[in-house]
C-alpha atoms as a printed R data frame, in Angstrom:
    type eleno elety resid chain resno        x       y       z
1   ATOM     1    CA   MET     A     1  -33.582  90.073 215.169
2   ATOM     2    CA   THR     A     2  -35.049  93.219 213.833
3   ATOM     3    CA   GLU     A     3  -38.596  93.073 212.356
4   ATOM     4    CA   ALA     A     4  -38.709  93.274 208.564
5   ATOM     5    CA   THR     A     5  -40.010  96.588 207.258
6   ATOM     6    CA   ASP     A     6  -41.224  97.608 203.818
7   ATOM     7    CA   HIS     A     7  -38.699  99.098 201.537
8   ATOM     8    CA   PRO     A     8  -39.281 102.849 201.370
9   ATOM     9    CA   LEU     A     9  -39.533 102.691 197.560
10  ATOM    10    CA   SER     A    10  -42.010  99.810 197.452
11  ATOM    11    CA   PRO     A    11  -45.575 100.719 196.368
12  ATOM    12    CA   VAL     A    12  -48.170 100.670 199.075
13  ATOM    13    CA   GLY     A    13  -51.732  99.720 198.103
14  ATOM    14    CA   PRO     A    14  -53.297  99.674 194.608
15  ATOM    15    CA   PRO     A    15  -52.085 102.129 191.913
16  ATOM    16    CA   PRO     A    16  -54.032 105.396 191.649
17  ATOM    17    CA   PRO     A    17  -56.716 105.359 188.939
18  ATOM    18    CA   GLU     A    18  -56.139 107.333 185.724
19  ATOM    19    CA   ALA     A    19  -57.731 110.780 185.700
20  ATOM    20    CA   GLY     A    20  -60.980 110.823 183.639
21  ATOM    21    CA   LEU     A    21  -62.094 108.313 181.014
22  ATOM    22    CA   PRO     A    22  -59.667 106.326 178.900
23  ATOM    23    CA   ARG     A    23  -58.976 107.886 175.519
24  ATOM    24    CA   ARG     A    24  -60.746 105.157 173.551
25  ATOM    25    CA   TYR     A    25  -63.995 105.842 175.433
26  ATOM    26    CA   ARG     A    26  -63.711 109.569 174.887
27  ATOM    27    CA   VAL     A    27  -63.299 108.959 171.118
28  ATOM    28    CA   ARG     A    28  -66.352 106.696 171.040
29  ATOM    29    CA   ILE     A    29  -68.475 109.247 172.861
30  ATOM    30    CA   ALA     A    30  -67.324 112.028 170.505
31  ATOM    31    CA   VAL     A    31  -68.187 109.884 167.462
32  ATOM    32    CA   LEU     A    32  -71.593 109.043 168.931
33  ATOM    33    CA   LEU     A    33  -72.377 112.684 169.664
34  ATOM    34    CA   GLY     A    34  -71.224 113.685 166.185
35  ATOM    35    CA   GLY     A    35  -73.494 111.062 164.663
36  ATOM    36    CA   VAL     A    36  -76.443 112.320 166.703
37  ATOM    37    CA   VAL     A    37  -75.798 115.908 165.565
38  ATOM    38    CA   LEU     A    38  -75.542 114.815 161.906
39  ATOM    39    CA   ALA     A    39  -78.723 112.757 162.199
40  ATOM    40    CA   LEU     A    40  -80.614 115.695 163.710
41  ATOM    41    CA   PHE     A    41  -79.306 118.004 160.980
42  ATOM    42    CA   ALA     A    42  -80.347 115.519 158.271
43  ATOM    43    CA   LEU     A    43  -83.819 115.153 159.764
44  ATOM    44    CA   SER     A    44  -84.189 118.941 160.002
45  ATOM    45    CA   THR     A    45  -83.047 119.373 156.388
46  ATOM    46    CA   LEU     A    46  -85.422 116.643 155.231
47  ATOM    47    CA   ALA     A    47  -88.321 118.258 157.082
48  ATOM    48    CA   ARG     A    48  -87.568 121.667 155.545
49  ATOM    49    CA   THR     A    49  -87.269 120.108 152.084
50  ATOM    50    CA   ILE     A    50  -90.606 118.308 152.402
51  ATOM    51    CA   ASN     A    51  -92.243 121.501 153.644
52  ATOM    52    CA   THR     A    52  -90.826 123.486 150.702
53  ATOM    53    CA   LEU     A    53  -92.030 120.868 148.210
54  ATOM    54    CA   ARG     A    54  -95.520 121.027 149.713
55  ATOM    55    CA   GLN     A    55  -95.503 124.810 149.527
56  ATOM    56    CA   LEU     A    56  -94.464 124.635 145.866
57  ATOM    57    CA   ASP     A    57  -97.406 122.357 145.131
58  ATOM    58    CA   VAL     A    58  -99.800 124.781 146.833
59  ATOM    59    CA   VAL     A    59  -98.374 127.828 145.066
60  ATOM    60    CA   GLU     A    60  -98.424 126.127 141.669
61  ATOM    61    CA   ALA     A    61 -101.991 124.879 142.150
62  ATOM    62    CA   GLU     A    62 -103.000 128.498 142.722
63  ATOM    63    CA   ARG     A    63 -100.913 129.610 139.746
64  ATOM    64    CA   ASP     A    64 -102.730 127.114 137.528
65  ATOM    65    CA   ARG     A    65 -105.909 129.138 138.066
66  ATOM    66    CA   TRP     A    66 -104.641 132.263 136.347
67  ATOM    67    CA   GLN     A    67 -101.375 131.519 134.471
68  ATOM    68    CA   ARG     A    68 -103.069 130.086 131.330
69  ATOM    69    CA   SER     A    69 -100.310 127.498 131.071
70  ATOM    70    CA   ARG     A    70 -102.181 125.446 128.461
71  ATOM    71    CA   GLU     A    71 -102.305 128.427 126.122
72  ATOM    72    CA   VAL     A    72  -98.591 129.022 126.671
73  ATOM    73    CA   LEU     A    73  -97.778 125.420 125.747
74  ATOM    74    CA   ARG     A    74 -100.084 125.658 122.750
75  ATOM    75    CA   ALA     A    75  -98.247 128.758 121.552
76  ATOM    76    CA   LEU     A    76  -94.961 126.826 121.770
77  ATOM    77    CA   GLU     A    77  -96.434 124.089 119.546
78  ATOM    78    CA   VAL     A    78  -94.534 121.394 121.428
79  ATOM    79    CA   ARG     A    79  -95.321 117.801 120.531
80  ATOM    80    CA   GLU     A    80  -94.196 114.282 121.413
81  ATOM    81    CA   GLY     A    81  -90.486 113.879 120.802
82  ATOM    82    CA   HIS     A    82  -89.696 117.611 120.687
83  ATOM    83    CA   VAL     A    83  -86.757 119.224 122.462
84  ATOM    84    CA   ALA     A    84  -87.625 122.347 124.451
85  ATOM    85    CA   ALA     A    85  -85.935 124.723 126.884
86  ATOM    86    CA   ASP     A    86  -87.381 126.643 129.811
87  ATOM    87    CA   LEU     A    87  -85.132 129.665 130.280
88  ATOM    88    CA   GLY     A    88  -85.430 130.922 133.853
89  ATOM    89    CA   SER     A    89  -87.145 127.749 134.962
90  ATOM    90    CA   GLY     A    90  -86.987 128.284 138.708
91  ATOM    91    CA   SER     A    91  -88.263 125.198 140.529
92  ATOM    92    CA   GLY     A    92  -89.922 123.861 137.403
93  ATOM    93    CA   TYR     A    93  -93.491 125.114 137.100
94  ATOM    94    CA   PHE     A    94  -93.369 125.149 133.284
95  ATOM    95    CA   ALA     A    95  -90.454 122.714 132.862
96  ATOM    96    CA   LEU     A    96  -92.448 119.854 134.373
97  ATOM    97    CA   LYS     A    97  -95.443 120.655 132.168
98  ATOM    98    CA   LEU     A    98  -93.170 120.743 129.135
99  ATOM    99    CA   GLY     A    99  -91.742 117.383 130.157
100 ATOM   100    CA   ALA     A   100  -95.243 115.901 130.052
101 ATOM   101    CA   ALA     A   101  -95.953 117.570 126.693
102 ATOM   102    CA   VAL     A   102  -92.856 116.274 124.867
103 ATOM   103    CA   GLY     A   103  -93.190 112.779 126.326
104 ATOM   104    CA   PRO     A   104  -90.509 110.223 127.171
105 ATOM   105    CA   GLN     A   105  -88.930 110.501 123.708
106 ATOM   106    CA   GLY     A   106  -88.553 114.278 124.049
107 ATOM   107    CA   GLN     A   107  -86.314 116.342 126.264
108 ATOM   108    CA   VAL     A   108  -86.580 119.549 128.284
109 ATOM   109    CA   LEU     A   109  -83.663 121.642 129.509
110 ATOM   110    CA   ALA     A   110  -84.598 123.692 132.571
111 ATOM   111    CA   VAL     A   111  -82.108 126.552 132.680
112 ATOM   112    CA   ASP     A   112  -81.511 128.982 135.529
113 ATOM   113    CA   VAL     A   113  -78.719 131.005 137.155
114 ATOM   114    CA   ARG     A   114  -79.867 130.040 140.668
115 ATOM   115    CA   ARG     A   115  -78.669 126.795 142.232
116 ATOM   116    CA   MET     A   116  -81.319 126.288 144.921
117 ATOM   117    CA   PRO     A   117  -84.399 126.300 142.642
118 ATOM   118    CA   LEU     A   118  -82.612 123.879 140.320
119 ATOM   119    CA   LEU     A   119  -81.889 121.599 143.286
120 ATOM   120    CA   PHE     A   120  -85.595 121.458 144.101
121 ATOM   121    CA   LEU     A   121  -86.379 120.870 140.438
122 ATOM   122    CA   ARG     A   122  -84.036 117.864 140.421
123 ATOM   123    CA   ILE     A   123  -85.821 116.464 143.482
124 ATOM   124    CA   ARG     A   124  -89.206 117.006 141.847
125 ATOM   125    CA   THR     A   125  -88.149 115.304 138.626
126 ATOM   126    CA   LEU     A   126  -87.083 112.264 140.649
127 ATOM   127    CA   LEU     A   127  -90.323 112.185 142.630
128 ATOM   128    CA   ARG     A   128  -92.413 112.543 139.455
129 ATOM   129    CA   ARG     A   129  -90.183 110.282 137.377
130 ATOM   130    CA   ARG     A   130  -89.575 112.997 134.796
131 ATOM   131    CA   SER     A   131  -86.284 111.664 133.491
132 ATOM   132    CA   ASN     A   132  -86.695 113.762 130.330
133 ATOM   133    CA   VAL     A   133  -86.304 117.044 132.266
134 ATOM   134    CA   ARG     A   134  -82.711 118.108 132.956
135 ATOM   135    CA   ALA     A   135  -81.668 121.042 135.138
136 ATOM   136    CA   VAL     A   136  -78.866 123.231 133.765
137 ATOM   137    CA   LEU     A   137  -77.011 125.943 135.675
138 ATOM   138    CA   CYS     A   138  -76.214 128.814 133.327
139 ATOM   139    CA   ASP     A   139  -74.512 132.204 133.313
140 ATOM   140    CA   PHE     A   140  -76.371 135.506 133.268
141 ATOM   141    CA   ASP     A   141  -75.271 136.157 129.668
142 ATOM   142    CA   ASP     A   142  -75.149 132.575 128.345
143 ATOM   143    CA   PRO     A   143  -77.898 129.957 128.828
144 ATOM   144    CA   HIS     A   144  -75.578 127.188 127.586
145 ATOM   145    CA   LEU     A   145  -78.015 125.881 124.979
146 ATOM   146    CA   PRO     A   146  -76.610 123.672 122.209
147 ATOM   147    CA   ALA     A   147  -76.866 125.196 118.726
148 ATOM   148    CA   SER     A   148  -79.763 124.190 116.448
149 ATOM   149    CA   ALA     A   149  -81.024 121.673 119.011
150 ATOM   150    CA   PHE     A   150  -84.414 123.036 120.107
151 ATOM   151    CA   ASP     A   151  -87.909 123.071 118.680
152 ATOM   152    CA   ALA     A   152  -89.140 125.585 121.260
153 ATOM   153    CA   VAL     A   153  -87.834 127.915 123.970
154 ATOM   154    CA   LEU     A   154  -89.964 129.433 126.732
155 ATOM   155    CA   VAL     A   155  -89.054 132.542 128.719
156 ATOM   156    CA   ALA     A   156  -91.689 132.934 131.448
157 ATOM   157    CA   ASP     A   157  -91.540 135.575 134.172
158 ATOM   158    CA   THR     A   158  -87.854 136.021 133.381
159 ATOM   159    CA   TYR     A   159  -87.558 138.602 130.607
160 ATOM   160    CA   HIS     A   160  -87.506 141.526 133.053
161 ATOM   161    CA   GLU     A   161  -84.663 139.888 135.021
162 ATOM   162    CA   LEU     A   162  -82.311 139.409 132.081
163 ATOM   163    CA   LYS     A   163  -79.343 141.747 132.371
164 ATOM   164    CA   ALA     A   164  -77.736 140.863 129.033
165 ATOM   165    CA   ARG     A   165  -80.689 140.388 126.703
166 ATOM   166    CA   THR     A   166  -78.786 140.941 123.479
167 ATOM   167    CA   ALA     A   167  -76.325 138.178 124.347
168 ATOM   168    CA   VAL     A   168  -78.985 135.845 125.781
169 ATOM   169    CA   PHE     A   169  -81.360 136.071 122.816
170 ATOM   170    CA   GLY     A   170  -78.461 135.722 120.427
171 ATOM   171    CA   HIS     A   171  -77.765 132.365 122.076
172 ATOM   172    CA   VAL     A   172  -81.473 131.473 122.009
173 ATOM   173    CA   PHE     A   173  -81.688 132.303 118.296
174 ATOM   174    CA   ARG     A   174  -78.753 130.013 117.514
175 ATOM   175    CA   ALA     A   175  -80.161 127.279 119.778
176 ATOM   176    CA   LEU     A   176  -83.460 127.106 117.893
177 ATOM   177    CA   ARG     A   177  -83.852 125.057 114.756
178 ATOM   178    CA   PRO     A   178  -85.123 126.956 111.694
179 ATOM   179    CA   GLY     A   179  -88.829 127.498 112.299
180 ATOM   180    CA   GLY     A   180  -88.434 126.837 116.041
181 ATOM   181    CA   ARG     A   181  -90.667 128.863 118.341
182 ATOM   182    CA   LEU     A   182  -89.872 131.323 121.115
183 ATOM   183    CA   VAL     A   183  -92.585 132.358 123.581
184 ATOM   184    CA   VAL     A   184  -92.025 135.154 126.077
185 ATOM   185    CA   VAL     A   185  -94.589 135.858 128.823
186 ATOM   186    CA   ASP     A   186  -93.940 138.507 131.438
187 ATOM   187    CA   PRO     A   187  -95.802 140.859 133.815
188 ATOM   188    CA   THR     A   188  -96.614 144.322 132.515
189 ATOM   189    CA   PRO     A   189  -95.254 147.507 134.128
190 ATOM   190    CA   GLU     A   190  -98.861 148.339 135.007
191 ATOM   191    CA   ALA     A   191  -99.327 145.125 137.005
192 ATOM   192    CA   GLY     A   192  -99.414 147.129 140.226
193 ATOM   193    CA   ALA     A   193  -98.867 146.166 143.834
194 ATOM   194    CA   GLU     A   194 -101.505 143.446 143.598
195 ATOM   195    CA   ASP     A   195  -98.978 141.194 141.859
196 ATOM   196    CA   GLY     A   196  -96.947 141.026 145.050
197 ATOM   197    CA   PRO     A   197  -93.742 142.453 146.547
198 ATOM   198    CA   GLU     A   198  -91.775 141.727 143.357
199 ATOM   199    CA   THR     A   199  -93.171 144.901 141.821
200 ATOM   200    CA   ALA     A   200  -91.118 146.906 144.292
201 ATOM   201    CA   THR     A   201  -87.832 145.282 143.248
202 ATOM   202    CA   HIS     A   202  -88.217 144.509 139.519
203 ATOM   203    CA   ARG     A   203  -88.419 146.827 136.553
204 ATOM   204    CA   TYR     A   204  -90.928 145.239 134.229
205 ATOM   205    CA   GLU     A   205  -90.710 145.901 130.502
206 ATOM   206    CA   ARG     A   206  -93.364 146.927 127.999
207 ATOM   207    CA   PRO     A   207  -94.252 144.410 125.289
208 ATOM   208    CA   ALA     A   208  -93.521 146.898 122.485
209 ATOM   209    CA   ALA     A   209  -89.933 147.266 123.696
210 ATOM   210    CA   ALA     A   210  -89.582 143.498 124.006
211 ATOM   211    CA   GLU     A   211  -90.880 143.019 120.469
212 ATOM   212    CA   THR     A   212  -88.293 145.462 119.145
213 ATOM   213    CA   GLU     A   213  -85.483 143.637 120.953
214 ATOM   214    CA   LEU     A   214  -86.607 140.235 119.672
215 ATOM   215    CA   TRP     A   215  -86.902 141.532 116.126
216 ATOM   216    CA   ALA     A   216  -83.380 142.960 116.393
217 ATOM   217    CA   ALA     A   217  -82.156 139.531 117.548
218 ATOM   218    CA   GLY     A   218  -83.438 138.047 114.288
219 ATOM   219    CA   PHE     A   219  -86.804 136.624 115.313
220 ATOM   220    CA   ALA     A   220  -89.938 136.815 113.202
221 ATOM   221    CA   ILE     A   221  -92.802 138.039 115.405
222 ATOM   222    CA   LEU     A   222  -95.910 135.915 114.962
223 ATOM   223    CA   GLU     A   223  -98.161 137.314 117.674
224 ATOM   224    CA   ARG     A   224  -98.182 139.884 120.432
225 ATOM   225    CA   ASP     A   225 -100.889 139.966 123.076
226 ATOM   226    CA   ASP     A   226 -100.534 142.924 125.412
227 ATOM   227    CA   HIS     A   227 -103.343 141.595 127.620
228 ATOM   228    CA   PHE     A   228 -102.639 137.875 127.602
229 ATOM   229    CA   ILE     A   229 -103.482 137.785 131.327
230 ATOM   230    CA   ASP     A   230 -105.625 140.691 132.461
231 ATOM   231    CA   SER     A   231 -107.209 140.419 135.879
232 ATOM   232    CA   SER     A   232 -107.369 142.535 138.999
233 ATOM   233    CA   ARG     A   233 -104.293 140.762 140.397
234 ATOM   234    CA   HIS     A   234 -102.277 139.580 137.393
235 ATOM   235    CA   ARG     A   235 -101.466 141.381 134.145
236 ATOM   236    CA   TRP     A   236  -99.092 139.754 131.714
237 ATOM   237    CA   TRP     A   237  -98.220 140.141 128.045
238 ATOM   238    CA   MET     A   238  -97.136 137.415 125.632
239 ATOM   239    CA   ILE     A   239  -95.048 137.453 122.458
240 ATOM   240    CA   VAL     A   240  -94.854 134.476 120.125
241 ATOM   241    CA   ALA     A   241  -91.893 134.469 117.725
242 ATOM   242    CA   ARG     A   242  -89.875 132.014 115.706
243 ATOM   243    CA   ARG     A   243  -86.503 131.628 114.139
244 ATOM   244    CA   ALA     A   244  -87.202 132.265 110.482
245 ATOM   245    CA   ALA     A   245  -86.366 129.431 108.115
246 ATOM   246    CA   ARG     A   246  -85.253 131.979 105.506
247 ATOM   247    CA   ALA     A   247  -84.169 135.605 105.678
248 ATOM   248    CA   ALA     A   248  -87.149 136.597 103.521
249 ATOM   249    CA   GLU     A   249  -89.494 135.464 106.325
250 ATOM   250    CA   LEU     A   250  -88.218 138.129 108.749
C-alpha cells in the first residue's frame, strides 16, 4: 500500500495573520486621538479666554483712573428702569456700568460691528450675572436700535471710527425718546502719541465739527466740554445733547 499524502490543495499550518490592526481597532484609535486633539484645543481656548478676561479687568481698572466714567453716566442721566444703548461698546467697559446703573428692571443694548469683542462681552455678562445687558451686532451704517425705545445713548471712543455718521446719528435720533440724552466722548486730535498707537491709525475729530454734525442730525446741544479729560496722557472732549421734545427746543 502506498502511504497517504496530503492533498496538494489542503492548507498546511495555521492561516496567515491579517496585515495590520483590524479595522474596528483603527477606528477606535482614530476617535480617541481626535478626542484628545479636541480636548487640547478646548483647554487651550479656555486658557486664552481666561487670560483675555483677566487682561480686560486690568486694563479697565487702569481706565477707571482717568476715564471719568461716573461723570459720563451722570451726563446720560440714566436711572433705575431706563433703557440705554452703548454704541461701539467693545468688550463692555461702559455697557456693564450702564447695566448696573439702570438696574434689573432696565435694559442696555451693547452695539458693535465687531464680533469678537461682543463675544467677550457676552461671557462677561454671564460671569457678572448682568442679564439686563444684551450684545447686538450691527452694520457700519445702521446700529439696529428700535425707534423711540431709549432714554439714553452713549458713544464713547467711537465717534472717530464712524464711517457713515449722518446715517448712524439719524438712526440714533429716531431711537431716542423725546427728551432722551446722547453723550459723545472721544479723544481730541491733539491727544498726541501718549494716547497710544491708535493715534497713528485713527483720524480724531474736533469737538466743534462733531457739534455741527449732531446739530444737523436734529439734536439740541446741552453742553460741550473741549477739555473733559485733559492730562499728559489722555485728552478727550465730551458733548451732551438730547432729542428735543419739540422743534422749538432745537
